C-alpha positions in Angstrom: 19.7 3.1 3.0 19.4 -0.2 1.2 17.6 -2.8 3.4 18.6 -6.4 2.6 16.7 -9.5 3.6 18.9 -12.5 4.0 18.0 -16.1 5.0 19.5 -16.7 8.4 22.5 -18.7 7.3 25.7 -18.9 9.3 27.3 -16.2 7.2 24.3 -13.9 7.5 24.3 -14.3 11.3 28.0 -13.5 11.4 27.4 -10.3 9.4 24.4 -9.3 11.5 26.5 -9.8 14.7 29.3 -7.7 13.3 26.8 -4.9 12.5 25.5 -5.0 16.0 29.0 -4.8 17.5 29.6 -1.7 15.3 26.5 0.1 16.5 24.1 -0.7 13.7 20.5 -2.1 13.8 19.5 -5.6 12.6 16.1 -7.2 12.6 16.0 -10.9 13.6 13.5 -13.6 14.4 12.5 -14.8 17.8 9.8 -17.4 18.8 7.5 -14.5 19.7 7.8 -11.8 17.0 10.7 -10.3 15.0 13.0 -8.0 17.0 14.9 -4.9 16.1 18.2 -5.4 17.7 21.1 -3.2 18.7 24.1 -3.4 21.2 22.2 -3.1 24.5 25.3 -1.6 26.2 25.8 1.1 23.6 23.5 4.1 24.3 24.1 5.6 20.8 23.1 2.3 19.1 20.0 2.0 21.4 19.0 5.6 20.4 18.9 4.4 16.7 16.2 1.9 17.7 13.9 4.7 18.9 14.7 6.7 15.8 14.0 3.9 13.3 10.7 2.9 15.0 9.5 6.4 15.8 9.2 5.0 19.3 8.5 7.4 22.3 11.5 7.6 24.6 9.5 6.8 27.7 8.8 3.2 26.4 11.4 0.8 27.8 13.2 -1.9 25.8 14.0 -5.6 26.6 17.6 -6.8 26.8 18.0 -10.3 25.1 20.7 -12.7 26.4 21.8 -16.1 25.2 22.6 -17.8 28.5 21.7 -17.3 32.2 25.3 -16.3 32.9 24.8 -13.1 31.0 22.1 -12.0 33.5 24.2 -11.2 36.6 26.2 -8.2 35.2 22.9 -6.5 34.0 21.1 -6.5 37.4 21.7 -5.0 40.8 21.9 -7.8 43.3 21.1 -11.5 43.0 17.9 -12.9 41.4 15.4 -14.0 44.0 14.5 -17.7 44.6 11.2 -17.1 42.8 13.1 -15.6 39.8 15.4 -18.6 39.7 12.4 -20.9 39.7 10.9 -18.9 36.8 14.2 -19.2 34.9 14.3 -22.9 35.4 10.7 -23.3 34.2 10.5 -20.8 31.3 14.0 -19.9 30.0 14.8 -20.1 27.2 11.3 -19.0 26.1 8.7 -16.3 25.8 9.2 -14.8 29.3 10.7 -11.4 30.2 11.6 -10.7 33.8 12.1 -7.2 35.3 14.9 -6.7 37.8 16.7 -3.8 39.5 19.2 -2.6 36.9 23.0 -2.4 37.2 25.0 0.7 36.3 26.1 -1.1 33.1 22.7 -0.7 31.5 22.3 2.6 29.6 19.4 4.8 30.8 17.7 4.9 27.4 17.3 1.1 27.4 15.1 1.4 30.5 13.5 4.8 29.6 15.1 6.2 32.8 13.6 3.6 35.1 15.7 1.9 37.8 14.7 -1.5 36.5 15.6 -3.5 33.4 13.6 -6.1 31.4 15.6 -9.2 30.4 14.7 -12.3 28.3 16.5 -15.4 27.1 14.8 -16.3 23.8 14.3 -19.9 22.5 14.7 -19.2 18.8 18.0 -20.7 17.6 18.7 -17.7 15.2 18.2 -15.2 18.1 20.5 -17.2 20.4 23.2 -17.6 17.8 23.1 -13.9 16.9 23.4 -12.8 20.6 26.2 -15.3 21.2 28.1 -14.2 18.0 27.6 -10.5 18.9 29.0 -11.0 22.4 26.7 -8.4 23.9 23.2 -8.3 25.2 20.9 -7.2 22.4 18.3 -4.5 23.1 15.3 -5.4 20.9 11.7 -4.2 20.7 9.4 -5.6 18.0 10.7 -4.7 14.5 7.8 -2.5 13.4 7.0 1.2 13.2 5.7 2.3 16.6 2.0 1.6 17.1 1.8 -0.8 14.2 1.0 -4.5 14.5 4.1 -6.5 15.5 5.9 -8.4 12.7 5.7 -12.2 12.7 7.4 -12.6 9.3 10.4 -11.0 7.6 8.0 -9.5 5.0 6.2 -7.6 7.8 9.5 -6.1 8.9 10.5 -5.1 5.4 7.1 -3.4 5.0 7.8 -1.1 8.0 11.6 -0.9 8.0 12.6 -0.7 4.4 15.2 2.1 4.1 15.5 2.4 7.9 17.8 -0.5 8.7 20.5 -2.3 6.8 19.7 -5.9 7.4 16.8 -8.3 8.2 17.5 -11.9 9.0 14.7 -14.1 7.6 14.1 -17.1 9.9 10.5 -17.8 8.7 7.3 -17.3 10.6 7.4 -16.9 14.4 6.0 -19.8 16.3 4.2 -18.0 19.2 3.0 -14.8 17.4 2.6 -12.6 20.5 5.4 -10.8 22.3 6.8 -12.3 25.5 5.1 -12.2 28.9 6.6 -9.5 31.0 6.7 -10.1 34.8 7.9 -7.6 37.4 10.1 -9.6 39.8 11.0 -6.7 42.1 8.2 -7.1 44.6 7.1 -9.9 46.9 4.7 -11.4 44.3 5.4 -11.8 40.5 3.3 -9.2 38.7 2.4 -9.5 35.0 2.7 -6.2 33.2 2.2 -7.7 29.7 0.6 -11.1 29.2 2.0 -13.5 26.6 2.8 -17.1 25.8 3.6 -17.9 29.5 0.3 -17.5 31.3 -0.6 -16.3 34.7 -1.8 -19.8 35.6 1.6 -21.3 34.7 3.4 -18.6 36.7 1.2 -19.3 39.8 2.0 -23.0 39.5 5.8 -22.3 39.5 5.9 -19.5 42.1 2.9 -20.3 44.3 1.5 -16.8 43.7 1.2 -14.2 41.0 -0.9 -11.2 40.0 -1.9 -9.3 36.9 -1.4 -5.6 36.8 -4.7 -3.7 36.3 -3.2 -1.8 33.4 -3.2 -5.0 31.3 -6.8 -4.5 30.4 -7.1 -0.7 30.6 -5.4 2.3 29.1 -2.7 4.0 31.1 -4.0 6.9 33.1 -3.0 10.5 32.3 0.7 10.9 33.2 1.1 7.2 34.1 4.5 6.0 33.0 4.8 2.6 31.1 6.9 0.2 33.2 7.0 -2.4 30.4 6.9 -2.5 26.6 3.4 -2.7 25.3 1.7 -0.7 28.0 1.1 2.4 25.9 -2.5 3.4 25.3 -2.9 2.5 21.6 -0.5 -0.1 20.2 -0.5 -2.9 17.7 -3.1 -0.9 15.7 -4.3 -1.4 12.2 -5.0 1.7 10.0 -8.8 1.2 10.4 -10.9 1.9 13.5 -11.3 -1.3 15.5 -14.2 -2.1 17.9 -14.4 -5.3 20.0 -17.7 -6.9 20.9 -17.9 -9.1 24.0 -20.8 -11.2 25.3 -22.9 -14.3 24.3 -22.0 -15.5 20.8 -25.3 -15.0 19.2 -25.7 -11.5 20.5 -22.2 -10.5 19.5 -22.8 -11.8 16.0 -26.1 -9.8 15.6 -24.5 -6.7 17.0 -21.5 -7.0 14.7 -23.8 -7.6 11.6 -25.8 -4.5 12.5 -22.7 -2.3 12.8 -21.2 -3.8 9.6 -24.3 -3.1 7.6 -24.5 0.5 9.0 -20.9 1.1 8.0 -21.3 -0.3 4.6 -24.4 1.8 4.0 -22.3 4.9 4.9 -19.8 3.9 2.1 -17.1 2.7 4.4 -15.1 -0.5 4.0 -15.9 -2.7 7.0 -14.2 -6.0 8.0 -15.3 -8.6 10.6 -12.7 -10.5 12.6 -14.2 -13.8 13.9 -13.3 -17.2 15.2 -13.3 -19.8 12.5 -16.4 -21.6 13.8 -18.4 -18.4 13.7 -17.7 -17.2 10.2 -20.8 -18.7 8.7 -23.0 -16.6 11.0 -21.9 -13.4 9.1 -23.4 -14.5 5.8 -21.8 -12.8 2.8 -20.1 -10.0 4.8 -16.4 -9.6 4.5 -14.6 -11.6 7.2 -11.1 -12.6 8.3 -10.6 -15.8 10.4 -8.9 -15.3 13.8 -8.4 -19.1 14.0 -10.2 -21.9 15.8 -9.2 -21.1 19.4 -7.1 -18.7 21.6 -3.8 -20.4 20.7 -4.4 -20.0 17.0 -5.7 -16.5 17.5 -2.5 -15.6 19.4 -0.5 -16.9 16.5 -2.5 -15.1 13.8 -3.7 -11.8 15.3 -0.9 -9.5 14.1 -0.9 -11.0 10.6 -4.7 -10.6 10.5 -4.4 -6.9 11.5 -1.8 -6.3 8.8 -4.1 -8.1 6.3 -6.9 -5.8 7.2 -4.7 -2.9 6.1 -3.9 -4.7 2.8 -7.6 -5.1 2.2 -8.3 -1.4 2.7 -10.6 -1.9 5.7 -11.3 1.4 7.4 -13.5 0.0 10.1 -13.1 -3.4 11.9 -15.4 -5.3 14.2 -13.9 -8.1 16.2 -15.2 -10.9 18.4 -13.7 -11.1 21.9 -12.5 -14.2 23.8 -12.4 -14.9 27.5 -9.5 -13.0 29.2 -8.0 -16.0 30.9 -5.0 -18.2 30.1 -3.7 -17.3 26.6 -6.9 -15.4 26.0 -5.7 -12.7 28.4 -2.7 -12.0 26.1 -5.0 -12.0 23.0 -7.4 -9.6 24.6 -4.6 -7.3 25.8 -3.3 -7.0 22.2 -6.8 -6.6 20.7 -7.7 -4.1 23.4 -4.7 -1.9 22.9 -5.2 -2.1 19.1 -8.7 -0.9 19.6 -7.7 1.8 22.2 -9.9 -0.4 24.6 -13.1 0.4 22.6 -14.9 -2.7 23.9 -18.7 -3.0 23.6 -20.5 -5.4 26.0 -23.6 -6.9 24.4 
């Protein structure tokens, strides 16, 4: 299959929408990461997403809509008052909410669960594509399963060349991390995957909220993922990643020692560090994670892909505090490292 990359012009969006209506796959930009889209009401088209990504069938997808009016036919019952407040505060934007699903939603979209994850994205190309297609678009991140998520069209092409017919290039993604996923089926909103909408923001809007324990641990044996991004190892570079957490000076010394040991063994180590800490690592090979949690969120997936391009076979990363946007950053780093976190 010949994979074309087209700037997201009106004509390209119309072509992409026609392909989605006909059951094909199209990659497109959102404000979070690039998505791999198919007609979310067509089980055969949805199955092609799993095939193209090499994605396990027990990992549910998100349905993307272009207006609040598209929500009601996809869910069983009416959204709660808390859910309505969340929509008013965060839609369109990087927030996915989980509701009881209606019979219209194919079982493979939800991985057999009786709930469905739904998002109204902010990115104008995503909104126009969904509107032009006339159907909700099922779309996980447009990467091979387990790889770092794509935040640029070039990342999508790297993973999907020959697997899909079309990639809409809308430039770099603004947020850089996938959406926050919140289970709205219980009495209290429950974060299953942290993202650009933080736990603190949700609590301010709803008056309460909680973070699922699986956000910062691997799934237990036989535990079923209730949200995208809950699998044990995800977003991973080719090299083995270890995270070091603790006081900055101790972390720097521990990372330097591990780097030197790996280099002495003939390996190709790489350090991932905040911009202000790079000088502490001397002449060792480093990649900047940015100046703070917000920049780290924007850069993390591109940095993990750069590590592969540099041939790094072992990586050592600094941690940040797991609160606010830092929770989302540590969730992604933790899963990329299979939660190999060293406290120093």
